[in-house]
C-alpha positions in Angstrom: -95.2 -12.2 -23.9 -97.9 -11.1 -21.4 -97.9 -11.2 -17.7 -100.9 -11.5 -15.4 -101.3 -10.5 -11.8 -103.0 -8.0 -9.5 -102.8 -4.6 -11.0 -100.6 -2.1 -9.2 -98.6 -4.9 -7.5 -95.7 -7.0 -8.5 -97.4 -10.3 -7.5 -98.1 -12.8 -10.2 -95.8 -11.0 -12.7 -93.3 -13.1 -14.6 -89.8 -11.6 -14.5 -88.3 -11.3 -17.9 -84.5 -11.5 -18.5 -83.0 -8.7 -20.4 -82.4 -9.5 -24.0 -80.2 -8.1 -26.6 -76.7 -6.4 -26.4 -77.9 -3.8 -23.9 -79.2 -6.5 -21.5 -76.0 -8.4 -21.7 -73.9 -5.3 -20.9 -76.2 -4.4 -18.0 -75.9 -7.9 -16.5 -72.1 -7.8 -16.9 -71.9 -4.5 -15.1 -74.0 -5.7 -12.2 -71.8 -8.9 -11.9 -68.6 -6.8 -12.0 -69.9 -4.5 -9.4 -70.8 -7.4 -7.1 -67.3 -8.8 -7.7 -65.7 -5.5 -6.8 -67.7 -5.3 -3.6 -66.7 -8.8 -2.6 -63.0 -8.1 -3.3 -63.1 -4.9 -1.2 -64.7 -6.8 1.7 -62.2 -9.6 1.4 -59.3 -7.1 1.3 -60.5 -5.2 4.3 -60.9 -8.5 6.3 -57.4 -9.5 5.3 -55.9 -6.2 6.4 -57.7 -6.4 9.7 -56.4 -9.9 10.3 -52.9 -8.9 9.3 -53.0 -6.0 11.7 -54.1 -8.3 14.5 -51.3 -10.7 13.8 -48.8 -7.8 13.6 -49.9 -6.6 17.1 -49.4 -10.1 18.5 -46.0 -10.6 16.9 -44.8 -7.1 17.6 -43.0 -8.1 20.8 -41.2 -10.9 19.0 -40.3 -8.8 16.0 -39.0 -6.0 18.3 -36.9 -8.5 20.3 -35.5 -10.8 17.6 -32.9 -9.4 15.2 -32.8 -10.5 11.6 -30.0 -12.8 12.5 -32.0 -14.2 15.5 -35.0 -14.9 13.2 -32.7 -16.7 10.8 -31.2 -18.8 13.5 -34.6 -19.7 15.0 -36.0 -20.8 11.6 -32.8 -22.8 10.9 -33.2 -24.5 14.3 -36.8 -25.4 13.6 -35.9 -26.8 10.2 -33.0 -28.8 11.6 -35.3 -30.3 14.3 -37.9 -31.3 11.7 -35.3 -32.7 9.2 -33.3 -34.5 11.9 -36.3 -36.2 13.5 -38.0 -37.0 10.2 -35.0 -38.3 8.3 -33.0 -39.6 11.3 -29.9 -37.5 10.5 -27.7 -37.4 13.6 -25.6 -34.5 12.4 -28.7 -32.4 11.7 -30.0 -33.2 15.2 -26.7 -32.1 16.8 -26.9 -28.8 14.9 -30.5 -28.3 16.1 -29.4 -28.9 19.7 -26.6 -26.4 19.4 -28.8 -23.8 17.9 -31.5 -24.3 20.5 -29.0 -24.0 23.4 -27.6 -20.8 21.8 -31.1 -19.3 21.6 -31.8 -20.3 25.2 -28.6 -18.6 26.4 -29.5 -15.5 24.4 -32.9 -15.4 26.1 -31.2 -15.7 29.5 -29.1 -12.7 28.6 -32.0 -10.4 27.9 -34.3 -11.6 30.7 -34.7 -9.6 33.9 -36.6 -6.5 35.0 -35.4 -3.0 34.3 -35.8 -0.7 37.3 -33.9 2.4 36.1 -34.5 6.0 36.9 -33.1 8.0 34.0 -32.6 11.8 33.9 -31.7 13.5 30.6 -30.6 17.1 31.4 -29.6 19.6 28.7 -27.6 22.5 30.1 -29.0 24.8 27.4 -31.9 24.4 25.1 -30.8 27.3 22.9 -27.3 28.0 21.6 -25.6 29.8 18.7 -23.8 28.1 15.9 -20.3 27.1 17.2 -21.2 27.3 20.9 -20.6 24.4 23.1 -23.8 22.5 24.0 -23.5 20.0 26.8 -25.9 17.4 28.3 -26.0 15.0 31.2 -27.3 11.5 31.4 -27.9 10.1 34.9 -28.9 6.5 35.3 -29.9 5.2 38.8 -30.8 1.7 40.0 -34.2 2.2 41.6 -34.3 -1.3 43.0 -32.6 -2.9 46.0 -31.1 -5.6 43.8 -28.1 -5.3 41.5 -28.7 -4.8 37.8 -26.7 -6.4 35.1 -24.7 -4.2 32.7 -26.6 -2.7 29.8 -26.2 0.0 27.2 -28.1 3.3 27.0 -28.7 4.6 23.5 -29.3 8.3 23.0 -30.4 9.6 19.6 -28.9 13.0 18.8 -30.2 14.4 15.6 -29.6 11.8 12.8 -27.0 9.9 14.9 -27.2 7.7 18.0 -24.7 7.8 20.9 -24.3 4.6 23.0 -23.2 4.8 26.7 -22.3 1.5 28.4 -23.8 1.3 31.9 -21.9 -1.0 34.3 -23.4 -3.3 36.8 -25.2 -1.1 39.3 -25.8 -2.2 42.9 -29.1 -1.4 44.6 -29.5 2.4 44.7 -26.3 2.9 42.7 -26.0 5.5 39.9 -23.9 6.2 36.8 -23.4 9.6 35.1 -22.4 10.4 31.5 -21.5 13.8 30.1 -21.9 14.3 26.4 -21.6 17.2 23.9 -24.0 18.1 21.1 -22.5 19.2 17.7 -23.5 22.7 16.8 -21.6 23.2 13.6 -24.6 24.4 11.7 -27.9 26.1 12.3 -30.6 23.5 13.0 -33.1 22.1 15.5 -31.5 18.9 17.0 -33.8 16.3 18.6 -32.2 14.7 21.6 -33.7 11.5 22.9 -35.6 9.4 23.8 -33.2 7.5 26.0 -33.5 3.7 25.6 -31.9 1.0 27.6 -30.6 -1.9 25.5 -29.8 -5.4 26.6 -28.5 -7.8 24.0 -26.7 -11.2 23.9 -23.1 -11.3 22.6 -24.1 -12.9 19.3 -26.7 -10.2 18.6 -29.6 -12.7 18.3 -31.9 -10.9 20.7 -32.2 -7.2 21.6 -34.5 -5.8 24.3 -35.2 -2.1 24.5 -37.1 0.1 27.0 -37.7 3.8 26.6 -37.1 6.0 29.7 -37.4 9.6 28.7 -39.1 11.7 26.1 -37.6 13.8 23.3 -36.0 17.2 23.9 -35.1 19.9 21.3 -31.9 21.9 21.1 -32.2 25.1 19.0 -29.0 26.1 17.3 -29.6 29.7 16.4 -27.9 31.5 13.5 -25.1 34.0 14.2 -26.3 37.6 14.3 -24.7 41.0 14.4 -25.6 43.6 16.9 -26.8 46.8 15.0 -26.6 49.9 17.1 -25.8 53.6 16.7 -25.7 55.4 13.4 -25.4 52.2 11.5 -29.1 51.6 11.7 -30.0 55.1 10.4 -31.8 53.5 7.5 -34.1 51.5 9.8 -34.4 53.6 13.0 -37.6 55.5 13.4 -38.7 55.3 17.0 -41.0 58.4 16.9 -42.9 57.2 13.8 -42.7 58.8 10.4 -44.8 61.6 9.1 -46.9 61.0 6.0 -48.8 63.3 3.6 -52.1 62.0 4.8 -54.2 64.4 6.8 -56.2 63.2 9.8 -58.4 64.7 12.5 -56.5 63.1 15.4 -52.8 62.7 15.8 -49.8 64.4 17.4 -48.3 66.4 14.5 -50.2 69.7 14.0 -50.8 70.7 10.4 -53.3 73.5 10.0 -56.7 74.9 11.0 -60.0 74.5 9.1 -63.6 75.3 9.5 -65.7 73.2 11.8 -67.9 70.6 10.2 -70.7 68.9 12.0 -69.5 65.7 13.5 -66.0 66.9 14.3 -64.6 66.1 17.7 -65.1 69.2 19.9 -61.9 68.5 21.8 -60.0 69.6 18.7 -61.7 73.0 18.5 -59.1 75.8 18.6 -60.9 78.3 20.9 -58.5 81.2 20.6 -58.9 81.3 16.8 -62.6 80.7 17.2 -62.9 83.7 19.5 -60.9 85.9 17.2 -62.7 85.0 14.0 -66.1 84.4 15.4 -66.3 81.1 13.6 -65.6 77.6 14.9 -62.2 76.3 13.8 -60.7 72.9 14.4 -57.2 71.5 14.2 -55.9 69.2 11.5 -52.9 66.9 11.9 -50.4 65.1 9.7 -50.8 61.3 10.2 -47.7 59.6 11.6 -47.1 55.9 11.3 -45.3 53.6 13.6 -42.2 52.2 12.0 -42.8 48.6 10.9 -40.0 46.5 9.3 -40.7 43.7 6.9 -37.9 41.3 6.0 -38.6 39.1 3.0 -36.2 36.1 3.2 -36.1 33.9 0.1 -35.9 30.2 1.0 -36.0 29.1 -2.7 -33.0 26.9 -3.4 -32.7 28.2 -6.9 -31.9 31.7 -5.6 -28.7 30.6 -3.9 -25.4 29.3 -5.4 -24.6 27.3 -2.3 -25.6 26.7 1.3 -23.2 29.3 2.7 -25.1 32.1 0.9 -28.3 31.0 2.6 -26.7 30.8 6.0 -25.5 34.3 5.6 -28.9 35.4 4.5 -30.5 33.9 7.6 -28.0 35.6 9.8 -28.8 39.0 8.1 -32.5 38.4 8.6 -32.0 37.6 12.2 -29.8 40.6 12.8 -32.4 43.0 11.3 -35.3 41.3 13.1 -33.6 41.4 16.5 -32.7 45.0 16.2 -36.3 45.9 15.4 -37.5 43.9 18.4 -34.9 45.5 20.6 -36.0 49.0 19.5 -39.7 48.0 20.2 -40.7 48.4 16.6 -42.9 46.1 14.6 -41.2 43.4 12.6 -42.7 40.9 10.2 -40.5 38.1 8.7 -41.8 36.4 5.6 -40.3 33.4 3.8 -41.7 31.5 0.9 -45.3 30.4 1.8 -44.8 31.1 5.5 -44.6 33.9 8.1 -42.2 33.7 11.0 -43.0 34.9 14.5 -41.6 38.4 15.0 -43.2 39.2 18.4 -40.3 38.0 20.5 -36.6 37.5 20.0 -36.6 33.9 21.1 -39.5 32.8 19.0 -38.0 34.6 15.9 -34.7 32.8 16.4 -36.3 29.5 17.0 -38.2 29.8 13.7 -35.0 30.8 11.9 -33.4 27.7 13.2 -36.0 25.5 11.6 -36.1 27.0 8.1 -34.4 25.1 5.3 -33.8 25.6 1.6 -36.4 24.0 -0.6 -37.1 23.8 -4.3 -40.3 25.8 -4.6 -42.4 27.0 -7.5 -43.0 30.3 -5.8 -40.5 32.9 -6.7 -39.4 36.3 -5.2 -42.2 38.1 -7.0 -44.7 35.8 -5.2 -43.1 36.6 -1.9 -43.4 40.3 -2.6 -47.1 39.8 -3.6 -47.7 38.0 -0.3 -46.0 40.9 1.6 -48.2 43.5 -0.1 -51.4 41.7 1.1 -50.1 40.7 4.5 -50.2 44.1 6.1 -50.6 47.7 5.0 -48.5 49.4 7.7 -45.0 48.5 6.5 -42.6 51.4 6.5 -39.4 49.6 5.5 -39.2 46.4 3.4 -35.9 44.5 3.1 -35.3 41.7 0.6 -32.7 39.2 1.8 -31.6 37.1 -1.2 -28.8 35.1 -2.8 -26.5 35.7 -5.7 -28.7 33.9 -8.3 -31.6 36.4 -8.1 -31.4 38.5 -11.2 -32.0 42.3 -11.5 -35.1 41.6 -13.5 -36.5 39.5 -10.7 -35.7 42.1 -8.2 -37.3 44.8 -10.3 -40.5 42.8 -10.8 -40.7 41.9 -7.1 -40.2 45.5 -5.9 -42.9 46.6 -8.3 -45.5 44.5 -6.5 -44.9 46.4 -3.2 -47.1 49.2 -2.0 -46.2 52.8 -3.0 -44.7 55.0 -0.3 -42.8 52.1 1.4 -39.0 52.4 1.6 -37.5 49.3 -0.1 -34.0 47.8 0.0 -32.4 44.5 -1.0 -29.4 42.8 0.6 -27.8 40.3 -1.7 -25.6 37.8 0.2 -22.5 36.6 -1.6 -19.9 35.2 0.9 -16.4 36.6 0.2 -17.6 39.4 -2.0 -16.6 43.0 -1.4 -19.2 45.3 0.2 -20.9 47.2 -2.6 -24.0 49.3 -3.3 -25.9 49.8 -6.6 -29.3 50.7 -7.7 -31.9 48.9 -9.8 -34.3 51.6 -10.9 -35.4 53.1 -7.5 -34.4 50.0 -5.5 -31.1 50.2 -3.6 -29.2 46.9 -3.5 -26.4 46.0 -1.1 -23.9 43.3 -1.9 -22.8 41.7 1.4 -19.9 39.3 1.7 -19.5 39.1 5.5 -22.0 39.4 8.4 -19.6 41.8 10.2 -20.0 44.3 7.3 -23.8 44.6 7.9 -23.6 47.8 10.1 -21.4 49.6 7.6 -23.7 48.5 4.7 -26.8 49.9 6.4 -24.9 53.1 7.1 -24.0 53.4 3.4 -27.6 52.8 2.5 -28.7 55.5 5.0 -26.1 58.0 3.8 -27.1 57.3 0.2 
């Protein structure tokens, strides 16, 4: 079949439909593509409309309980059935349900004019310490306010405080305690006022405050005196590296062009007739690295992990107290070791998790994190095997002093070695100073 028309243009050309199996497949693909595009457009439009309807109905959904929705639907159905079929009994039920709904609406109506103050006595406590808060509710209007309930979320639970009828300018105060049985970060608030009818059909809430956090820090042990001999190095430690500028004199050598003239030893130069400069042994500032395993498989139970966190906090706080560098690494994260409060806050947040990364991965991360570590301490649970410890210590830089503290609650204090790695078995936090002293003496 031929086509005629103006050369170089599409005018006058007769369009031919594709023929054969290939043409049918191509046409089917094009139709399928158009169908998919239409379906995507239709789905997006439906979602947009559903979101708009949801925004309109949100006040209703937030006010009506499930029971209230059921009663409302039953009342509507009763009215329709009673009026359509002329059933007197059904009409009576519809009237009763309608009156009940109206009374419930009257219960929750009214303007809230509260001034609510949520005051936490302490934002940071230690496990077992008493944490107290105060909730002060004041009527900011000149008219009396009906009784209501203040709900205060505390962690995973919610505390409810009944607020009596308040005259204009009146106030009501509640004192509450926050459980601190375990290390955690507890979210307190926001405070919500709740007004509901006796049957629970309707519930009206208003939020008055924001959220506040209470940090429950782990228990720590103060490490002072000779018990920290293994870790204490305030002056810096001398290495075998020779440098041209430091404080520890090593020897004299011939002057080389480019040397700092401030280090020329003039007395020796005058005696020998040749320029001589000082050499020094490089000293390094003591820097402690604590590698805390947060892998659930490394611990037999949660008490082991809590003891490990306490050991980590004790070592870190002592290093900060002595103004030495400290870096605390956990699986796939680094905690802030620049200030005692920030370190303890971070320790309050960490939890056991099932992770793919093992102790050897944590050691590999420590070897690349910084090159100035002078002491590295593994803090681990009872399920870490000697093979894993040996493999992890082999990933650490040479010349760094390495130790491991294996936390086993109730176990007797012990010390053993795996190759060149010293391992302490710790059963109680109070034994930590003695354990470090044993490691220092050993």
